[in-house]
N, C-alpha and C positions, 0 to 999 in steps of 0.2 A: 772517242767514237761517237758517231751520230746515228740516230735511230730514225728510220723511215716508217711511217704508218700511212696506209692508204685505205680509204673507205669509200664505197659507192653508196650514196644515199639517194634513193629514187622517189621518195615521197616527201619526206620532211627531214630537216636537219636536227641532229641530236644535240642536246645540251647537257653538260654535267651539272650535278647539284646534289643536295642532300635529300634523301627520300624520308619524309616525315613519318610515313607509315612504318618503315623499318625501325625508326627510332622509338616510336611508341610501343613496339613489341617488346622492348626491353623492360617495360613496366607491366607486362601482362601477369607476371608471377611475382608475388611479394618475396623478397629475399629473406633468408634466415638471419643474416646479419646486415642491417642497413648501413652501418658505418663502413664495413668492408666493401659492400657493393658500391657505395657512394665513391669511395676512393678508387676502385677499379674503373668505374665509369669516368671519373674525373681524369685519371691517368690516360685512359684511352682517348678521350677528347683532346687532351694536350698533345698526345702523340700524333693524332690525325692533323691537328692544327699546325704542328711543326713540319709535318710532311708536306702540307699544302703550301707552306711558305717557301719550300724548296722547289716547288713546281716552276718550270721554265716559263717565263712570261710569253704570251702569245703575240704573234705578229700577223696582221691581216695583209694579204697580197695586194688588196685594193689601195693600201696606203703607200705602196712603193712606187718610186719613180723608176724609169727605165734604167738609168745608171745604177741605182741601188740594187735592182734585181740582177743586173749583169754582174755587179761586184760580189753579191752573195754567192753566186755559182761560178765565179771566176770565168766569166764569158768575155770573149774579145769581139768587138764589133769589127766587121770586115766590109769593105766596099764591094760586095758581091750582089749585084742587082738580080734578084730572082725572077725567073720566067719572063725575061725581057723579050725573048724570041720564040715564045711558045707557039706551037701549031694549034690554032684555035678550032674548036668544034662548035657548031651552032647550038644554041640553047634549044632544047626540045620545045615544040610548040605548046604542049600542055603546061610546061613550066612557065613559059612566057605568059600564057593566058592566066595562069594562077596568080602570078605576081601582079598582073594588070588588074585582076579582080580585087585583090587585097588593097591595092592603092586606090581603086575606085570607091570602095565601101568604107575606107578608113579616113576619118577626118584629119586634117592637117594637125589639129591639136593632139590627137591620139598617136600620130606618127612620131611624136617627140619622146615617147617613153620606151623603155627597154623591152616591154612586152611586144610591141610592134616589131622591133629589131629581131627578137628571137623568132617570131613568126616567119619573117622573111628568110632568115638564115635556115630555119627548118625546111622550108620549101626547097631551097637550093640544095641542101645536103641530102635530103631524101631522094631527090631526082638524081643527083650525082651517084649516090650509093646504089640506087636501083639500076641505073643504066650501066654502071661499071660491073655490077654483078651479072647483069644480062649478057654483057659482052664476054665476061670471063666464062660464063656457063656455055655460051656458044662455042668458044674456043676449046673448052674442055671436052665437049662432046665430039669435036672434030679430031681430038688427039687420040693417040693409040699407045697404051690402053687409055680408056676414058678415066678422068679424075673427078673427085667430088670436092669442089672448093668449099672452104669454110664460109659461114654466113657473116657478113659485115653488119655491125650494129651501131646505131646511134643512141647515145646515152645523154641524160641531162642531169645537172646538179651533181657532178662527180666531185667527191671530196678528196683533196690532196693535202698531205700533211708531212712535214719533215722538220727535224731540228736542225737549225742553221746558226751561223754566227752573223750577227748584224751589228755593224759598228763596234766590233770587238766583244759583244755580249751575246750569250746563247739566247736564242729565241725559238719558239715553236711556230713555224710558218704554216698557216692553216687557212684553207678557203675552199670554195666550191666553184669549179669551172662550169660555165653555162652549157657547153656542148663538148662531147668527146666521141670519137669514133673508135670502135674496137672490132676485133675478130676473135673468135673462140672465147666467148664470154665466161666460160667455166674456168679459164685460166686468168681471169681479169685481175685476181688479187695480187699478182706480182708485177703489174704494170708493163710487162714485156709485150703485151698484145695491144697496148694503147698506141694508136696511130697518129691522131690529130687532136689538138685542143683548140677550141674556138671560144672567144670571149666577146660578149655582146655589150654594147653601150647605146645610149640614146642618140638620136640624130645629131650629126656634126660633132660627135665625141669619139670617133674611132681611135684616134691616136692617144687619147687620154688613158686607155687601158693597156697600153703596151707594157708598162711595168708589171701590171697584174698578170697579163698573159705570159710574159717571160718568166715570172715566178712559177707558174704552173708548169710551163715547159721545162724549166730548170729542175723541178722536182722529178718529172718524168725522165728527163735526161740522166739525172743522177741515179735513179732507180735502175734504168736500163744498163748503165755502166756497172752498177753493183752486181746485178743478177745475170748479165750476159757476158761478163768479163771483158767488156770493151769491144766485143765483136761488132756490135752495131748499136750505138746509142743515139742515132739521129732522131730528132723529134721535130715535127712541124706544127705550126699554129697559125691562127688568123684572128685579127681584131676587126670588128665590124659594127656598124650601126644599122645594118640591114640593107643599106644602099651603097655604102662605100666599104672597101675591104683592103686591108694591108696584111700580107702573108709574111711569116717569119720562119726561120729554120735555125736549129742548133745542130752542128755537125759533130762528128766523132771527136774532133780536136777542141771542142768547146768554142768554135767560132759562131757568132751570132750574126745573121744577115736578114735583110728584109726586102720586100718588093716595093715598087712605087705604090702610091695610093690609087686603087682602081675604083671607078664609079660605074655602078650598074646602069644608071640613066644617062651617062655621058659617053656611051659608045664602048664600054668595057664589059658588057654582060657576057659575051661569048668568051672573053679572056678569063673572067672570074669563074665561070662554069668549068672551063677547061682546066684551070689550075686545080680546082677541087677534084676533078676526075684524075688529074695526074698525081695529086697527093695520095689519093686512095690507091692508085696503081703502084706508085713508087714504094709506099710504105708496105704494101702487101708483098711486093717482090723482095724487099730487103729484109723482111722478117726472118729471124732464125728459127721460128717455130716449124715443126714438121707438119703442122696442119695449116700452113699458110694458104690463103686463097689462090695463090699462084704457085704451083708445085713444080713447074718445069725447071730442071736443074740448071740448064744453060742460062735461062733468063734470071734465075735467082743469083747465080754466080756473077753475072754481069752487073746486077744491081748492087751486090755487096762490094764488088771491086770499085764501083763508082764513088763510094764514100771514103776512099783513102786520102783524098786531097781536095782542096777547094776547086781546083781546075776540073778534076774529074767529076766532082759533084755538080758543077755548073753545066758541064757537057751533058750529063745524064738528065738533069732537070729540063734542059732546053730541047734536047733532041728526042722529042716524044714520038717521032715517027718510028723509032726503033721499038717502041712499046706496042705498035700495031693497034692504036686506039681507033676502033671502028665506029663509024657513025651509024646508029640504029634508029630505020623508018620506025603500206606498204613499207614498207621500210625494210631495207636490207643493209647489212654491213659486212664488208669483207676486209679482213685485216692481214697484212703481211709485214714482216720485219726484215730489215737488211742493215748491214753495217758498213761504214767506210773508215 
């Protein structure tokens, strides 16, 4: 059996270690029998040490190659070019202006680090989430009876952890995804409301994090299969350096596919923005949650049916016209356990 642990850390990452203050408290009171107390303390430390030696060694997702990550989660690569014929929406002017300002005030030297990449990704994600939410709200108000869509949320430094087999040995796969998109954050502990995982790298390094991205997607995919009994375990992801993007998907059958590399400054910005909009819409429609941002039963059933095969998935991803996409002028820790 494998155990899955998921934690969302929003301010800083936790580290395990020995609390010296707790250890010193053992000596606050002088024992009646020093020899007996000494032996008890010694035996306890030996017990803790033996238990520590049995701890499963950790494995950092950032060290994995793409083939390694696919092998760990038994994913099969398929030649299914994602979003090749997507109906493109124009990038909102305020987003285009914001990106231009960032490029104008950031030196070329500082454009080479991950902080720059994350800033660029944040701008695009925030705009896509806002515009999609606005579109959904407009459609909900026009529906009868009106519905109250759930709020989509952008999270940073989300901790994913799962025990896996790596080259025949048990390992604790553990790391922090740069960006994740959720709805219904109160249910975030079970991963079933996780929609998209995005991993950022420095300029010209987009494809170097595909193994790391696939590892996070694999953890989310496995959790969704565990907790939703295989109804919908599709997970989407994106690797990016802030200017170039490669999108990925794991479908219900464990098929891994990717898009071509899309370049923001090389004529692909409308396509990149539209893919993020479609990812948010597709994931929301396909969610089994009763508080999904899209609650129309027919639309939800259409989305769920689309994940039955590669062909239907491709058709759904490409035919965005059916989705009626409208152009519009600290520290916390949450833990859940699941078994396979």
